[in-house]
N, C-alpha and C positions, 0 to 999 in steps of 0.2 A: 577810192578813197574810204572805199567800206572796209576793206581790208585792213588800210591804218588805223580805222576806228574797232573792228573786230579785235586787233593785235593790243592796242590802248587800253580795251575795257579786261581782257585779257591778264595784261599787266596791273592792272589795279587791282583786279581781282588776288592775282598771286600775291600784291604786298600786302592788301588785307587779309587775306590768310595766314600769309607771313606775320603780319602786326597780331592776330588770334593766337597763332600758336604761340609765339610769345608768351603775350599773356596769360593763356593758361600754364606754360612751363614757371612763370615768375611765382605764380598765385600758388600753383602745387606745390612748388620750392617754398615760399613762406608759408605754406599750410601743415610742411613733414617739419620743418626749422625743429618744432618741441621735440617731437620723435627723436630725430635728429642728436639731439645733446642727451636725449634719456638715454641712448642706446650707446654714445659714447662713453658716459658718466657707467652705465653699466659694465661696460667694457673694460673702464681703468681699473671698475673694482676687481671685476673677476683676473686679472694680467695680476692685481698686488694681492688679491688674497690667495692665487695659486701659485705665484714665485717660492715660496718655501717647499711645495712640491715639490716642483719641478728640480729644482738645484738637490733634494733627496733624489730623487729617483735617477738625476744625472750621477751624481758621485757611486751610488749603491750599482748601473750601471759601468760605472768605469771600473769599479772592484770586482761586480764578478761577470764582467765579457770573457777574461779568461779563462773562468773555471767553461763558462759556457763553450767556448772553443773545442775545449777537451772532453765535453760530453760527447761525442763521438766515437772518442779511444777510450770509455769506463770499458765496454766488454773484456777490450784486449788486455787493458790494466785488472782487472777482474782476474782474467785467467793466469795471466804472472801472478799475482796475490797467489792462488790456490798454488800454481805450483811451486811458489817458495814455501809455503805452508806445509807441503808436501814432502817436498825434500830438507825441510828444515826439522821435520818430525820424526 
C-alpha cells in the first residue's frame, strides 16, 4: 500500500511539474511575441531592400562566369598572343 501511495505522489509531482513547465513555456512564448514580430518585420524589410542587389549580382555572375573559367587559360593566351606578334613583326 505504501508503494502505491508513493507512486501516486510521484505521478502527481510529475503532472504538477509538467503543468508548471507548460505555463513557463506559454509565458515565455507570450513575452517574446513582440520580439518575434519586430524580427519578422526587419527580415522582410532587409529581403525587400537587398533583392535588387541580389538580382544584379546574379545577372553579373551569369555574364562574367565564362570569363572566370577562361582565367586559368590566360597565360597560354598571352603566350599565343606574344608568338603571334613576333611572327607578324
